[in-house]
C-alpha positions as CSV (number, residue, x, y, z in Angstrom):
1,M,2.3,-265.5,61.8
2,A,4.3,-267.4,64.4
3,G,7.1,-267.9,61.8
4,Q,7.4,-264.0,61.1
5,R,7.5,-263.2,64.7
6,S,10.1,-260.4,65.3
7,R,13.2,-261.7,67.7
8,W,11.8,-259.1,70.6
9,S,8.5,-259.0,71.7
10,L,6.8,-255.7,72.7
11,A,7.1,-257.0,76.3
12,G,10.9,-257.9,76.1
13,Q,11.8,-254.5,74.6
14,L,9.6,-252.3,76.8
15,F,11.6,-254.6,79.4
16,A,15.0,-253.7,78.1
17,L,14.1,-250.2,77.6
18,Q,12.9,-249.8,80.9
19,A,16.0,-251.3,82.3
20,A,18.3,-249.1,80.3
21,I,16.1,-246.0,81.7
22,I,16.6,-247.4,85.2
23,V,20.3,-247.7,85.0
24,I,20.8,-244.3,83.3
25,V,18.2,-242.6,85.9
26,L,19.9,-244.4,88.9
27,T,23.5,-243.6,87.3
28,G,22.6,-239.9,87.2
29,V,21.0,-239.4,90.3
30,G,24.0,-241.4,91.9
31,V,26.5,-238.9,90.3
32,A,24.5,-236.2,91.2
33,A,23.9,-237.3,94.7
34,Y,27.9,-237.9,95.0
35,F,28.6,-234.4,94.2
36,Q,25.8,-233.2,96.4
37,F,26.9,-235.2,99.4
38,D,30.4,-234.1,98.7
39,E,29.2,-230.4,98.8
40,T,27.5,-230.7,101.8
41,N,30.1,-232.6,103.5
42,R,32.8,-229.5,102.5
43,A,30.2,-227.2,103.8
44,A,29.5,-229.2,106.9
45,T,33.2,-229.4,107.3
46,A,33.6,-225.8,107.1
47,E,31.2,-225.0,109.5
48,E,33.0,-227.5,111.9
49,M,36.3,-225.4,111.4
50,L,35.0,-222.4,112.1
51,G,33.4,-223.3,115.4
52,I,36.8,-224.8,116.4
53,A,38.5,-221.4,115.1
54,H,36.0,-219.2,117.4
55,T,36.5,-221.5,120.2
56,L,40.4,-221.3,120.2
57,A,40.0,-217.2,119.2
58,A,38.0,-216.8,122.0
59,S,40.4,-218.6,124.6
60,P,41.8,-216.5,127.2
61,E,45.1,-218.8,126.9
62,V,45.8,-217.7,123.3
63,R,45.0,-213.8,124.4
64,D,47.8,-214.3,127.2
65,A,50.1,-216.2,125.0
66,L,50.2,-213.3,122.5
67,D,51.6,-211.0,125.3
68,A,54.5,-213.5,126.1
69,P,58.2,-213.0,125.2
70,N,57.8,-216.0,122.8
71,P,54.2,-216.9,121.8
72,S,55.0,-219.7,119.9
73,A,56.4,-221.7,123.1
74,V,52.9,-221.5,124.4
75,L,50.9,-221.4,121.5
76,Q,52.4,-224.4,119.7
77,P,51.5,-227.2,122.0
78,L,48.2,-225.8,122.6
79,A,47.5,-225.5,118.9
80,E,48.7,-229.2,118.6
81,R,46.7,-230.4,121.5
82,V,43.5,-228.8,120.0
83,R,44.4,-230.5,116.6
84,I,44.6,-234.0,118.1
85,D,41.5,-233.3,120.0
86,T,39.3,-232.2,117.3
87,A,41.1,-234.5,114.2
88,T,41.9,-231.7,112.5
89,D,45.0,-231.2,110.0
90,F,46.1,-228.2,111.2
91,V,45.4,-225.2,113.9
92,V,47.5,-222.1,113.0
93,V,47.6,-218.9,115.2
94,M,49.2,-216.2,113.4
95,T,49.8,-212.4,113.5
96,A,47.3,-210.2,112.0
97,D,49.6,-209.9,109.0
98,G,49.9,-213.6,108.8
99,T,53.2,-214.6,110.3
100,R,52.4,-218.4,111.9
101,F,53.1,-219.0,115.8
102,S,52.3,-222.5,115.3
103,H,52.0,-225.2,112.7
104,P,51.8,-228.9,112.2
105,N,55.2,-228.8,110.8
106,P,57.4,-226.7,113.1
107,A,59.7,-225.7,110.0
108,E,56.8,-223.6,109.1
109,I,56.6,-221.5,112.2
110,G,57.9,-217.6,111.6
111,R,56.4,-218.1,107.9
112,T,54.0,-216.4,106.2
113,F,50.4,-218.0,106.3
114,Q,49.4,-219.3,102.6
115,G,46.0,-218.2,102.1
116,T,43.6,-215.4,102.4
117,I,43.4,-213.5,105.4
118,A,42.3,-210.1,104.7
119,P,38.5,-210.5,105.4
120,A,39.5,-211.9,109.1
121,A,42.0,-209.1,109.8
122,R,39.1,-206.7,109.1
123,G,37.3,-208.3,111.9
124,D,35.0,-210.6,109.7
125,Q,34.0,-213.6,111.7
126,Q,32.5,-215.8,109.1
127,F,35.1,-216.4,106.5
128,T,35.7,-219.8,105.2
129,E,37.5,-221.2,102.1
130,T,39.2,-224.1,100.0
131,Y,42.7,-223.4,99.5
132,A,46.0,-225.2,98.5
133,G,48.5,-224.4,101.2
134,T,51.8,-226.6,102.5
135,L,49.7,-229.6,103.2
136,G,47.8,-229.7,100.1
137,P,44.0,-228.5,99.4
138,S,42.2,-228.0,102.5
139,V,38.8,-226.5,103.9
140,R,39.8,-223.8,106.3
141,A,38.3,-221.1,108.6
142,V,40.1,-217.8,109.7
143,V,38.6,-215.8,112.4
144,P,40.4,-212.9,114.4
145,V,41.4,-212.7,118.0
146,L,40.0,-209.8,119.4
147,D,41.2,-207.8,122.2
148,G,39.5,-204.1,123.1
149,G,37.8,-204.3,119.8
150,G,40.8,-204.5,118.1
151,V,42.4,-207.7,115.9
152,V,45.5,-208.8,117.7
153,A,45.9,-212.0,115.9
154,L,44.1,-214.6,113.8
155,V,43.3,-218.2,113.9
156,S,42.9,-220.5,111.2
157,V,41.7,-224.1,111.3
158,G,41.5,-226.7,108.6
159,R,41.1,-230.0,107.2
160,T,42.5,-231.3,103.9
161,V,40.4,-232.2,101.2
162,A,41.6,-235.8,101.0
163,A,40.7,-236.2,104.7
164,V,37.1,-234.7,103.7
165,S,36.8,-237.3,100.9
166,R,37.9,-240.2,103.1
167,E,35.0,-239.3,105.2
168,L,32.7,-239.4,102.2
169,E,33.9,-242.7,101.0
170,Q,33.1,-244.1,104.3
171,Q,29.5,-243.6,103.6
172,M,29.7,-244.5,99.9
173,P,28.8,-248.5,101.0
174,L,25.8,-247.3,102.4
175,F,24.9,-245.1,99.4
176,L,25.6,-248.0,97.0
177,G,23.9,-250.7,98.9
178,A,20.7,-248.0,98.8
179,A,21.4,-247.5,94.9
180,T,21.6,-251.5,94.5
181,V,18.4,-251.9,96.3
182,A,16.5,-249.5,94.1
183,L,17.9,-251.2,91.2
184,L,16.5,-254.4,92.1
185,L,13.2,-253.1,93.2
186,A,12.9,-251.2,90.1
187,A,13.9,-254.2,87.8
188,A,11.8,-256.5,89.5
189,G,8.7,-253.9,89.0
190,S,9.6,-253.8,85.0
191,W,9.7,-257.5,84.9
192,L,6.3,-258.0,86.4
193,V,4.9,-255.2,84.0
194,S,6.6,-256.9,81.1
195,R,5.3,-259.9,82.1
196,W,1.6,-258.9,82.3
197,L,2.2,-257.0,78.8
198,R,3.6,-260.3,77.2
199,R,0.3,-262.0,78.4
200,S,-2.0,-259.1,77.1
201,T,-0.1,-258.8,73.7
202,H,0.4,-262.6,73.2
203,D,4.1,-262.0,73.2
204,L,3.7,-260.2,69.9
205,G,6.1,-257.1,68.7
206,P,5.5,-253.8,68.0
207,A,5.5,-254.1,64.1
208,E,3.4,-257.1,64.5
209,L,0.8,-255.3,66.5
210,A,0.7,-252.5,64.2
211,R,0.4,-254.4,61.1
212,M,-2.5,-256.2,62.8
213,Y,-4.3,-253.4,63.8
214,E,-4.2,-252.0,60.3
215,Y,-5.1,-255.0,58.4
216,Y,-7.9,-256.0,61.1
217,D,-9.2,-252.3,60.9
218,A,-9.2,-252.2,57.1
219,V,-11.1,-255.5,57.0
220,L,-13.2,-254.4,59.5
221,H,-14.6,-251.5,57.7
222,A,-14.3,-253.5,54.2
223,V,-16.7,-256.2,55.0
224,R,-20.0,-256.0,53.4
225,E,-21.7,-257.4,56.4
226,G,-22.5,-255.3,59.6
227,L,-20.4,-256.2,62.5
228,L,-21.1,-255.3,66.2
229,L,-18.7,-256.6,69.3
230,L,-20.3,-256.3,72.6
231,D,-18.9,-256.9,76.0
232,R,-20.4,-259.1,78.6
233,S,-22.4,-256.0,80.0
234,G,-24.1,-255.6,76.3
235,R,-22.0,-252.4,75.9
236,V,-20.7,-251.6,72.4
237,Q,-17.0,-252.1,72.0
238,L,-16.5,-252.0,68.2
239,V,-19.0,-251.1,65.3
240,N,-17.9,-251.1,61.3
241,D,-19.4,-248.8,58.8
242,E,-22.0,-251.2,57.5
243,A,-23.3,-251.7,61.1
244,Q,-23.7,-248.1,61.4
245,R,-25.6,-247.6,58.1
246,L,-27.9,-250.4,58.8
247,L,-28.6,-249.4,62.1
248,V,-28.5,-245.8,61.5
249,L,-26.0,-245.5,64.8
250,P,-24.5,-242.1,65.9
251,P,-20.8,-241.9,65.8
252,D,-20.2,-242.0,69.8
253,V,-21.8,-245.3,70.2
254,Q,-18.8,-246.9,71.8
255,G,-19.0,-247.8,75.4
256,R,-22.9,-247.7,75.4
257,R,-25.5,-250.2,75.9
258,V,-27.0,-251.3,72.8
259,D,-30.2,-251.3,74.2
260,E,-30.2,-247.6,74.6
261,L,-28.9,-246.4,70.9
262,G,-32.5,-245.9,70.0
263,L,-33.0,-249.2,68.0
264,P,-36.3,-250.7,67.8
265,V,-37.2,-252.1,71.1
266,E,-37.1,-256.0,70.0
267,L,-34.0,-255.7,68.2
268,G,-32.3,-253.8,71.2
269,A,-33.7,-256.5,73.6
270,A,-32.6,-259.3,71.2
271,L,-28.9,-257.8,71.0
272,A,-28.7,-257.2,74.8
273,T,-29.4,-260.5,76.0
274,G,-26.5,-261.9,74.4
275,E,-28.3,-265.2,73.4
276,A,-27.2,-267.3,70.3
277,R,-29.2,-266.3,67.4
278,D,-29.2,-267.4,63.8
279,D,-30.4,-265.5,60.9
280,E,-33.3,-263.8,62.6
281,I,-35.1,-261.0,60.4
282,H,-35.7,-257.7,62.2
283,L,-37.2,-254.5,61.0
284,T,-35.4,-251.0,61.5
285,A,-36.8,-247.7,60.8
286,D,-36.3,-248.2,57.2
287,R,-34.6,-251.7,56.6
288,I,-34.9,-255.3,56.9
289,V,-31.9,-256.9,58.7
290,V,-30.8,-260.6,58.9
291,V,-29.3,-260.9,62.6
292,S,-27.0,-263.7,63.9
293,Q,-25.5,-263.6,67.2
294,G,-22.8,-265.7,68.9
295,A,-20.6,-265.7,71.9
296,A,-17.0,-264.5,71.6
297,R,-14.3,-266.5,73.4
298,W,-10.7,-266.6,73.8
299,G,-8.6,-268.9,75.9
300,G,-12.0,-270.4,77.5
301,R,-12.8,-266.9,78.7
302,H,-16.1,-265.1,77.6
303,L,-15.3,-261.8,76.1
304,G,-18.7,-260.8,74.9
305,T,-21.2,-261.2,72.0
306,V,-20.4,-261.0,68.1
307,V,-23.3,-259.6,66.4
308,T,-23.6,-259.7,62.3
309,L,-25.9,-258.0,60.0
310,R,-27.2,-258.5,56.6
311,D,-29.4,-256.0,54.5
312,H,-32.2,-258.2,53.7
313,T,-34.1,-255.2,52.2
314,E,-33.4,-255.0,48.5
315,L,-33.5,-259.0,48.5
316,R,-36.9,-258.6,50.3
317,A,-38.2,-256.1,47.7
318,L,-36.9,-258.3,44.8
319,V,-38.7,-261.3,46.3
320,S,-41.8,-259.3,46.4
321,E,-41.6,-258.1,43.1
322,L,-41.1,-261.5,41.6
323,Q,-44.0,-262.9,43.9
324,T,-45.9,-260.2,42.2
325,I,-44.8,-261.2,38.5
326,R,-45.3,-264.7,39.3
327,G,-48.9,-263.9,40.1
328,F,-49.3,-262.0,37.3
329,A,-48.0,-265.2,35.2
330,D,-50.0,-267.2,37.0
331,S,-53.1,-265.0,36.4
332,L,-52.5,-264.5,33.0
333,N,-52.0,-268.3,32.6
334,A,-55.7,-268.9,34.3
335,Q,-57.0,-266.4,31.9
336,A,-55.8,-268.1,28.9
337,H,-57.2,-271.1,30.3
338,E,-60.7,-269.5,31.1
339,A,-60.4,-267.7,27.7
340,A,-60.0,-271.2,25.9
341,N,-63.2,-272.3,27.5
342,Q,-64.9,-269.5,26.7
343,L,-63.6,-269.7,23.3
344,H,-64.7,-273.2,22.9
345,T,-68.2,-272.7,24.4
346,V,-68.7,-269.9,22.0
347,I,-67.7,-272.1,18.9
348,S,-69.7,-275.0,20.3
349,L,-72.7,-272.7,20.4
350,I,-72.1,-271.2,17.0
351,E,-71.8,-274.9,15.6
352,L,-74.9,-275.6,17.2
353,G,-76.9,-272.9,15.5
354,R,-77.2,-270.9,18.6
355,S,-75.5,-267.7,17.1
356,D,-77.5,-265.3,19.6
357,A,-76.7,-267.4,22.6
358,A,-72.9,-267.2,21.5
359,L,-73.0,-263.6,21.2
360,E,-74.7,-262.9,24.6
361,F,-72.6,-265.3,26.4
362,A,-69.4,-263.4,24.8
363,A,-70.6,-260.1,25.4
364,T,-71.4,-260.9,29.2
365,E,-68.0,-262.1,30.0
366,L,-66.2,-259.2,28.1
367,A,-68.3,-257.0,30.2
368,V,-67.5,-258.4,33.6
369,S,-64.0,-258.5,33.0
370,Q,-64.0,-255.3,31.3
371,Q,-65.8,-253.6,34.0
372,L,-63.1,-254.5,36.8
373,T,-60.4,-253.2,34.4
374,D,-62.4,-250.0,33.8
375,T,-63.0,-249.4,37.6
376,V,-59.5,-250.0,38.2
377,L,-57.9,-247.8,35.5
378,A,-60.1,-245.1,36.1
379,G,-59.3,-244.7,39.9
380,I,-56.0,-245.8,40.2
381,S,-53.3,-243.6,38.6
382,V,-50.3,-245.5,39.6
383,P,-49.7,-248.1,36.9
384,E,-47.6,-250.7,39.1
385,L,-50.6,-250.5,41.7
386,A,-53.3,-250.9,39.0
387,A,-51.5,-253.8,37.5
388,L,-50.9,-255.3,41.2
389,V,-54.9,-255.1,41.8
390,V,-56.0,-256.7,38.7
391,G,-53.6,-259.7,39.0
392,K,-54.7,-260.2,42.5
393,A,-58.3,-260.0,41.4
394,A,-57.6,-263.1,39.2
395,E,-55.5,-264.9,41.7
396,A,-58.5,-264.6,44.1
397,G,-61.0,-265.6,41.8
398,E,-58.9,-268.9,41.1
399,R,-59.0,-269.4,44.8
400,G,-62.8,-269.0,45.3
401,V,-62.7,-265.4,46.4
402,T,-64.2,-262.3,45.0
403,L,-62.1,-258.9,44.7
404,H,-64.1,-256.1,44.7
405,V,-63.0,-252.8,44.0
406,E,-65.4,-249.9,45.5
407,E,-66.9,-247.4,43.4
408,G,-65.0,-244.0,43.6
409,T,-61.8,-245.4,44.5
410,C,-58.8,-242.9,43.9
411,V,-55.2,-243.3,44.2
412,P,-53.6,-240.4,42.9
413,A,-50.3,-240.5,41.2
414,G,-47.1,-239.2,43.4
415,I,-48.7,-239.8,46.9
416,A,-45.8,-242.4,47.7
417,D,-43.0,-244.4,45.9
418,P,-44.8,-247.0,43.5
419,R,-42.9,-250.0,45.3
420,D,-44.1,-248.9,48.6
421,L,-47.6,-248.6,47.6
422,V,-47.3,-252.2,45.8
423,T,-45.6,-253.2,49.5
424,I,-48.8,-252.0,51.1
425,V,-51.7,-253.1,49.2
426,G,-49.8,-256.5,48.0
427,N,-49.4,-257.4,51.4
428,L,-53.0,-256.2,52.7
429,L,-54.6,-258.1,49.9
430,D,-52.7,-261.2,50.4
431,N,-53.6,-261.4,53.9
432,A,-57.1,-260.6,53.1
433,I,-57.0,-263.4,50.5
434,D,-55.7,-265.8,52.7
435,A,-58.3,-264.9,55.6
436,A,-61.1,-265.0,53.2
437,Q,-60.3,-268.5,51.7
438,D,-60.1,-270.0,55.0
439,A,-63.8,-268.6,55.9
440,P,-67.3,-270.2,54.9
441,G,-68.8,-268.4,51.9
442,P,-69.5,-266.0,50.5
443,R,-65.8,-265.1,50.4
444,W,-64.8,-261.8,49.2
445,V,-62.5,-258.9,49.4
446,R,-63.1,-255.1,49.1
447,I,-60.4,-252.4,48.5
448,A,-61.5,-248.7,48.5
449,A,-59.4,-245.7,48.5
450,L,-60.8,-242.3,49.3
451,V,-59.1,-238.8,48.6
452,T,-59.7,-236.2,51.7
453,D,-58.3,-232.8,51.8
454,D,-55.1,-233.8,53.5
455,A,-54.7,-237.7,52.7
456,V,-55.5,-240.5,50.9
457,E,-57.2,-243.2,52.7
458,L,-56.8,-247.0,51.6
459,R,-59.1,-249.7,53.0
460,V,-58.8,-253.4,52.7
461,A,-61.9,-255.8,54.1
462,D,-62.4,-259.5,54.0
463,S,-64.9,-262.0,54.9
464,G,-62.3,-263.9,57.2
465,P,-62.6,-265.0,60.8
466,G,-61.3,-261.5,61.9
467,L,-59.1,-260.7,64.8
468,A,-59.2,-260.7,68.5
469,A,-59.1,-257.4,70.3
470,A,-55.8,-258.5,72.4
471,D,-54.2,-259.4,68.5
472,A,-54.9,-256.1,67.3
473,E,-51.5,-254.4,68.3
474,R,-49.5,-257.4,68.2
475,A,-50.4,-258.0,64.2
476,F,-48.1,-255.6,63.5
477,E,-45.0,-256.5,65.3
478,R,-42.8,-258.7,63.5
479,G,-43.0,-262.4,63.2
480,W,-46.6,-262.8,64.4
481,T,-48.9,-264.7,62.3
482,T,-51.9,-266.4,62.3
483,K,-50.4,-268.9,59.3
484,P,-48.3,-272.0,60.0
485,H,-44.8,-270.9,60.8
486,D,-42.5,-272.5,58.1
487,G,-39.3,-270.4,59.2
488,L,-39.1,-268.7,55.7
489,G,-39.8,-265.4,57.3
490,R,-43.5,-265.2,58.1
491,G,-45.1,-262.5,60.2
492,L,-43.5,-259.8,58.2
493,G,-46.2,-258.6,56.1
494,L,-48.1,-256.1,58.4
495,A,-44.6,-255.0,59.8
496,L,-43.8,-254.1,56.3
497,V,-46.9,-252.5,55.7
498,R,-46.5,-250.2,58.9
499,Q,-42.7,-249.4,58.1
500,A,-43.8,-248.4,54.3
501,A,-46.6,-246.2,55.6
502,Q,-44.5,-244.4,58.3
503,R,-41.7,-243.7,55.5
504,H,-44.2,-241.5,54.1
505,G,-45.7,-240.0,57.3
506,G,-48.5,-242.1,57.3
507,R,-50.0,-244.8,59.7
508,V,-51.8,-248.1,59.6
509,E,-54.8,-248.7,61.8
510,L,-57.1,-252.1,62.3
511,G,-60.4,-250.6,61.5
512,R,-62.7,-253.7,62.5
513,V,-61.9,-256.1,65.4
514,G,-63.6,-259.3,66.5
515,A,-65.7,-261.6,64.2
516,G,-67.0,-260.9,60.9
517,G,-63.7,-260.4,59.2
518,A,-61.0,-257.7,59.4
519,E,-60.5,-254.5,57.7
520,F,-57.3,-252.3,57.7
521,A,-56.8,-248.8,56.9
522,V,-53.7,-247.0,55.6
523,R,-53.5,-243.2,55.7
524,L,-51.2,-241.4,53.6
525,P,-50.2,-237.7,53.5
526,L,-51.6,-236.1,50.2
527,V,-48.8,-234.4,48.5
528,R,-50.1,-231.3,46.8
529,A,-48.1,-229.5,44.0
């Protein structure tokens, strides 16, 4: 992927974009601020001119000069002195109709004032404007000179726009300096952000990140294995479709602790620890899952835990069916050998001339085997379960254990899925035969099934050593077993029995605790038409 990287990473593009935006914004702000400063400066200049004009108009010297034979002789020096002292560009005293008594250019004295004087001539005390006069565009104020309540003259004070702009230009270095500092600070901030983003995105470009997300998301949800990503606190950060299916997770699991998702206690605790696990078998509500777990690391940092889940349910069912079929085959093989031995015995008795003994021997063997078959077929209406019991009887006989089917045993059809019935009875019989084989004789296993008003109760008892009271509840936990552990998934039998029974609304109980054999009872609700 490194050879296909774009020239600009996401961090680089973001930095360039931020820099362009900062320059544009600062330029816009600078231009707006310049015009704002210019407007503010002109307004301040107009206020200043208005104040000077009011002061001069209220001066007694001005009113006294107006009564003199030659007002200009007095007003011209006075106006020039005021102009110089106030750093203005012109101070003009004029008649009410605009004839000048003073002007910075003496040649303009006696001529008509250029500008608006009507508001001041009416007595308006607050009139200012920007007007192009003899000295060029200027900001000016015109106020009346009042005497006895009437307007006897007008005073105009102004400063050219060029002079006002020069004052603004003197402030520009400070403004440009502030703008430069702001630009540098913004650029430094953008550079720090882009540097952090470069580390976070591993210097990848937007197209590469988008493509990576699309491909990774597609692969994540397409894989057949369940996948969970947990952070260091055991909270779910990512879960794919298969994991949600296997663990029956709600859609809003992201951010929640894995042991708070309603998983079986043992499975939730195993995932929450974050410890490395390799192909551990766990039970959910209706599935057998193989769990593998390992640490997720990047650049030497521990990020969390990666959990993979594989569905073992179908495989386990196939293995159980294969074992059942293999048991049937072994039973048939053993029965074939036994039949051959019995046939040789009958033939030998006939050859010895003892035909009556041969007939009695054959009839006795036939009655024994037929009795078991008749009992099973009469009471068990589920063909798969009947075949299982007959096969287990033959297997038990080979191992020196007698399998008894109690009189009155009845298993009606339709109480549960045949595969679940095979799982329940098959595992209970296997455990009972194993326990009885390891105990002193007589060795036996009994199976019974009784129908009540609302349920069918299956009971399997054995002559084995029994279970201690402390092991009564632990017997149904995944991984618990009294047999040598060979790493092949032992300790699942009773857990699978409980799972299958609960799937049909039933329950499993340990009927007898202590020495003298164990007895397990499975109660399944009776489904009535």
